C-alpha positions as CSV (number, residue, x, y, z in Angstrom):
1,X,4.4,-6.0,46.9
2,X,8.0,-6.8,45.8
3,X,7.7,-5.6,42.2
4,X,10.9,-7.2,41.1
5,X,10.0,-10.6,42.5
6,X,6.5,-10.3,41.0
7,X,7.9,-9.4,37.5
8,X,10.4,-12.3,37.8
9,X,7.5,-14.7,38.8
10,X,5.4,-13.7,35.8
11,X,8.3,-13.8,33.4
12,X,9.2,-17.3,34.5
13,X,5.6,-18.5,34.4
14,X,5.0,-17.1,30.9
15,X,8.5,-17.8,29.4
16,X,8.8,-14.0,28.8
17,X,11.4,-12.9,26.3
18,X,12.3,-9.2,26.4
19,X,13.0,-6.3,28.8
20,X,11.3,-4.4,31.6
21,X,12.0,-1.0,33.2
22,X,10.3,1.0,35.8
23,X,11.3,4.6,36.7
24,X,9.9,6.4,39.7
25,X,10.5,10.2,40.1
26,X,13.2,10.1,37.5
27,X,15.1,7.2,39.1
28,X,15.3,3.7,37.6
29,X,14.1,1.4,40.3
30,X,13.8,-1.8,38.3
31,X,15.4,-2.9,35.0
32,X,15.9,-6.5,33.8
33,X,16.3,-8.5,30.6
34,X,14.9,-12.1,30.0
35,X,15.6,-14.9,27.5
36,X,17.1,-14.6,24.1
37,X,17.6,-12.0,21.4
38,X,18.9,-14.6,18.9
39,X,17.9,-18.2,19.9
40,X,19.8,-19.9,17.2
41,X,23.1,-18.4,18.2
42,X,22.3,-18.2,21.9
43,X,22.6,-14.4,22.2
44,X,20.8,-13.2,25.3
45,X,18.6,-10.2,25.6
46,X,20.2,-7.4,27.7
47,X,18.8,-4.1,28.9
48,X,20.7,-2.5,26.0
49,X,19.3,-4.7,23.3
50,X,17.5,-2.9,20.4
51,X,13.9,-4.1,20.0
52,X,11.2,-3.5,17.4
53,X,8.2,-1.8,19.0
54,X,5.6,-2.1,16.1
55,X,3.0,0.7,16.5
56,X,4.9,2.4,19.3
57,X,6.7,3.9,16.3
58,X,3.6,6.0,15.5
59,X,4.7,8.4,18.2
60,X,7.9,9.2,16.1
61,X,5.8,9.7,13.0
62,X,3.5,12.0,14.9
63,X,6.4,14.0,16.4
64,X,8.1,14.3,13.0
65,X,4.9,15.7,11.5
66,X,4.4,18.1,14.4
67,X,8.0,19.3,14.1
68,X,7.2,20.3,10.5
69,X,4.1,22.1,11.9
70,X,6.3,23.8,14.4
71,X,8.5,25.3,11.7
72,X,5.6,26.2,9.4
73,X,6.2,23.5,6.7
74,X,2.8,21.9,7.4
75,X,-0.3,22.8,9.3
76,X,-2.8,20.6,11.1
77,X,-5.3,21.8,8.5
78,X,-3.1,20.8,5.6
79,X,-5.0,18.4,3.4
80,X,-3.4,15.1,2.3
81,X,-4.5,15.8,-1.3
82,X,-2.5,19.1,-1.4
83,X,0.7,17.1,-0.9
84,X,-0.1,13.7,-2.5
85,X,-1.3,15.2,-5.8
86,X,-2.9,12.5,-7.9
87,X,-1.5,9.6,-5.8
88,X,-3.9,7.5,-3.7
89,X,-7.1,9.0,-5.4
90,X,-9.5,7.2,-3.1
91,X,-8.4,9.3,-0.2
92,X,-11.1,11.9,0.4
93,X,-9.9,15.4,-0.7
94,X,-11.0,16.8,2.6
95,X,-8.8,14.6,4.8
96,X,-6.4,16.7,6.9
97,X,-3.1,16.0,8.7
98,X,-4.9,16.4,12.0
99,X,-7.5,13.8,11.1
100,X,-4.8,11.3,10.0
101,X,-2.9,11.9,13.3
102,X,-6.1,11.3,15.3
103,X,-7.2,8.2,13.4
104,X,-10.3,10.1,12.3
105,X,-9.6,10.3,8.6
106,X,-11.9,7.5,7.5
107,X,-9.5,6.4,4.8
108,X,-9.3,2.7,3.9
109,X,-6.5,0.8,5.6
110,X,-4.0,-1.5,3.9
111,X,-3.3,-3.3,7.2
112,X,-6.6,-3.4,9.0
113,X,-6.1,-5.0,12.4
114,X,-9.8,-5.8,12.7
115,X,-9.8,-8.0,9.6
116,X,-6.8,-10.4,9.8
117,X,-4.2,-8.1,8.2
118,X,-1.5,-9.4,5.9
119,X,1.0,-7.9,3.5
120,X,0.0,-8.2,-0.2
121,X,3.6,-7.8,-1.5
122,X,6.8,-9.6,-0.5
123,X,8.2,-8.1,2.7
124,X,11.6,-7.4,1.1
125,X,9.9,-5.0,-1.4
126,X,9.0,-2.5,1.3
127,X,12.1,-0.6,2.1
128,X,11.3,3.1,1.5
129,X,8.1,5.0,2.3
130,X,7.4,5.5,-1.4
131,X,7.5,1.6,-1.8
132,X,4.3,1.5,0.2
133,X,2.3,3.5,-2.4
134,X,1.0,0.4,-4.3
135,X,-0.3,-1.3,-1.2
136,X,-1.9,1.8,0.2
137,X,-4.0,2.2,-3.0
138,X,-7.4,0.9,-3.8
139,X,-9.1,1.1,-0.4
140,X,-12.4,3.0,-0.3
141,X,-13.3,5.5,2.4
142,X,-14.9,3.9,5.5
143,X,-16.6,7.0,6.8
144,X,-16.6,10.8,6.1
145,X,-13.4,12.5,7.4
146,X,-13.6,13.7,11.0
147,X,-16.9,11.9,11.9
148,X,-15.5,8.8,13.7
149,X,-12.5,7.1,15.2
150,X,-11.0,4.0,13.7
151,X,-7.4,2.9,14.3
152,X,-5.6,3.1,11.0
153,X,-2.1,1.9,10.1
154,X,-2.3,3.1,6.5
155,X,-3.0,6.6,7.7
156,X,0.3,6.8,9.4
157,X,2.2,5.7,6.3
158,X,0.3,8.4,4.5
159,X,1.6,10.8,7.1
160,X,5.1,9.6,6.5
161,X,4.6,10.3,2.8
162,X,3.3,13.7,3.5
163,X,6.2,14.5,5.8
164,X,8.7,13.2,3.4
165,X,7.4,15.1,0.4
166,X,6.7,18.4,2.3
167,X,10.2,18.5,3.8
168,X,12.1,17.0,0.9
169,X,13.9,14.7,3.4
170,X,13.5,10.9,3.3
171,X,11.2,9.8,6.1
172,X,13.7,7.7,8.0
173,X,16.3,10.6,7.9
174,X,13.6,13.1,8.9
175,X,12.8,11.0,12.1
176,X,16.4,10.9,12.9
177,X,16.9,14.7,12.4
178,X,13.7,16.0,14.0
179,X,13.1,13.4,16.8
180,X,16.1,11.3,17.6
181,X,18.8,14.0,17.6
182,X,17.0,16.5,19.8
183,X,15.8,13.8,22.2
184,X,19.3,12.2,22.4
185,X,18.2,8.8,21.0
186,X,21.5,7.2,19.9
187,X,20.1,3.7,19.5
188,X,16.7,4.3,17.8
189,X,16.4,3.7,14.1
190,X,14.5,2.0,11.3
191,X,16.7,-1.1,11.0
192,X,16.3,-3.7,8.3
193,X,15.0,-7.0,9.8
194,X,17.2,-9.0,7.4
195,X,20.4,-7.3,8.6
196,X,20.5,-8.1,12.3
197,X,23.5,-7.1,14.3
198,X,24.7,-8.3,17.7
199,X,22.4,-5.9,19.6
200,X,19.2,-6.5,17.7
201,X,16.5,-8.8,19.0
202,X,14.9,-11.0,16.4
203,X,11.1,-11.3,16.6
204,X,9.8,-14.9,17.1
205,X,6.5,-16.3,16.0
206,X,6.2,-18.6,19.0
207,X,7.4,-18.5,22.6
208,X,9.4,-21.7,22.2
209,X,10.3,-21.8,18.4
210,X,13.1,-20.7,16.1
211,X,11.0,-19.1,13.3
212,X,11.3,-15.4,13.0
213,X,9.0,-12.7,11.7
214,X,11.3,-11.7,8.8
215,X,8.7,-12.8,6.1
216,X,5.7,-11.3,7.9
217,X,6.5,-7.6,8.3
218,X,8.1,-4.9,6.0
219,X,11.8,-5.5,5.9
220,X,12.1,-1.8,6.9
221,X,9.2,0.0,8.6
222,X,7.7,3.3,7.8
223,X,5.1,5.6,9.4
224,X,3.0,2.9,11.1
225,X,5.7,0.8,12.7
226,X,9.1,-0.8,12.4
227,X,11.5,1.3,14.5
228,X,14.0,-0.4,16.8
229,X,14.9,1.2,20.2
230,X,16.2,0.5,23.7
231,X,14.8,0.9,27.1
232,X,17.1,3.9,27.8
233,X,16.2,5.6,24.5
234,X,12.5,5.2,25.0
235,X,12.6,6.7,28.5
236,X,14.7,9.5,27.2
237,X,12.0,10.1,24.5
238,X,9.3,10.5,27.2
239,X,11.5,13.1,29.1
240,X,12.4,15.0,25.9
241,X,8.8,15.1,24.7
242,X,7.3,16.5,27.9
243,X,10.2,18.9,28.3
244,X,9.4,20.5,24.9
245,X,12.7,19.4,23.4
246,X,11.2,17.8,20.2
247,X,8.2,20.1,19.6
248,X,7.1,23.2,21.4
249,X,5.1,23.0,24.6
250,X,2.1,24.3,22.7
251,X,2.2,21.4,20.3
252,X,2.9,18.9,23.2
253,X,-0.4,20.0,24.7
254,X,-2.1,19.6,21.3
255,X,-0.8,16.0,21.0
256,X,-2.1,14.9,24.4
257,X,-5.5,16.7,24.1
258,X,-8.2,14.1,23.7
259,X,-9.8,13.8,20.3
260,X,-11.7,10.5,20.7
261,X,-12.9,8.0,23.3
262,X,-12.1,4.4,22.5
263,X,-14.5,1.8,23.9
264,X,-14.9,3.8,27.1
265,X,-11.5,2.4,28.3
266,X,-9.1,5.1,27.0
267,X,-8.8,8.1,24.8
268,X,-6.7,9.2,21.9
269,X,-4.9,12.5,21.1
270,X,-2.5,12.9,18.1
271,X,-0.2,9.9,18.0
272,X,-0.6,9.0,21.7
273,X,-3.1,7.0,23.7
274,X,-4.5,8.7,26.8
275,X,-5.9,7.2,30.0
276,X,-9.7,7.4,30.2
277,X,-9.7,9.8,33.2
278,X,-6.1,10.8,34.2
279,X,-3.2,12.6,32.5
280,X,-1.3,9.4,31.9
281,X,-0.1,8.9,28.4
282,X,0.8,5.5,26.8
283,X,1.9,3.8,23.7
284,X,1.4,0.2,22.5
285,X,2.7,-2.0,19.8
286,X,1.6,-5.4,18.8
287,X,2.5,-7.5,15.8
288,X,3.9,-10.9,14.8
289,X,7.0,-11.3,17.0
290,X,6.6,-7.9,18.7
291,X,4.8,-6.7,21.9
292,X,5.4,-3.3,23.5
293,X,3.8,-1.1,26.1
294,X,5.1,2.1,27.7
295,X,3.2,4.3,30.1
296,X,4.2,7.7,31.3
297,X,3.0,10.2,33.9
298,X,3.6,13.6,32.3
299,X,4.4,15.0,35.8
300,X,7.4,12.6,36.0
301,X,6.1,10.3,38.8
302,X,6.6,7.1,36.8
303,X,7.5,5.6,33.5
304,X,6.9,1.8,32.9
305,X,8.1,0.0,29.7
306,X,7.8,-3.6,28.7
307,X,9.1,-4.8,25.3
308,X,8.9,-8.4,24.1
309,X,10.3,-10.2,21.0
310,X,7.3,-12.5,20.8
311,X,3.8,-11.6,19.8
312,X,2.1,-11.7,23.2
313,X,4.9,-11.8,25.7
314,X,4.7,-8.3,27.0
315,X,1.1,-8.2,28.1
316,X,1.1,-10.4,31.3
317,X,3.9,-8.2,32.7
318,X,2.4,-4.9,31.5
319,X,-0.7,-5.8,33.4
320,X,1.2,-5.7,36.6
321,X,1.6,-1.9,36.2
322,X,-2.0,-1.1,35.5
């Protein structure tokens, strides 16, 4: 199969807007951009455009937390309560950092994807991680800590709070220092969606419309999503992660050790999805105006990444690489 021709065909048929890259054995064999980053101004997407990746950002949160474990600031057994104090009182006192990373904490979720999630405060009010405290509060425990798996956005914002308070460094700066710098990610950052520059793709509600997602998502993301990145940066992240440049090889192994099976189709470690039977590791992000999937073979045989600036655009192309 001519992969480039097949990607082009699907991109044309689905009016795909975004970027695609395929690496084999450390060499980029396909890289292409499609459609517009800013439709109103006619700015095209390029392979260097910075895209939001929604929940793909959870990997950066997990790596930041694990970097603090590497240096002894935190432990996997550290309880959320020991750092949060009296904040978020409905979080069970037994919930640990490891359970939050593994989506096994059982805490209530402010943005529950199984129940039509929506923000309960104006998007522009969510700028810092501490700004999320009011919307994280008031959700009762769903199950006892450690007894089940349920994907949880709020849990990763709680992790961002824990990392920020334990380190004394604002979460966005912590990610930059502990992940982006050692991995060499010059174009990865938590940008404000209401301050777009010439290299930033706007997220669109529809494949053929002009309305963006600026009112639908936090104006600046935190632990559960909101980072912007490029294809080059994301492939560099995979290389740096498995080379032990961000956290030690011991903790890399911990992060890709399965903790749960999800619907018998795949597994989950700490911040990373895992193939149901192979060593393949992947990340996904899906939100209003954002679609993202990146798949990596830890041995270096391949890395596939598809990022779209519409809600569903990436999936038809991502399926070509399954």
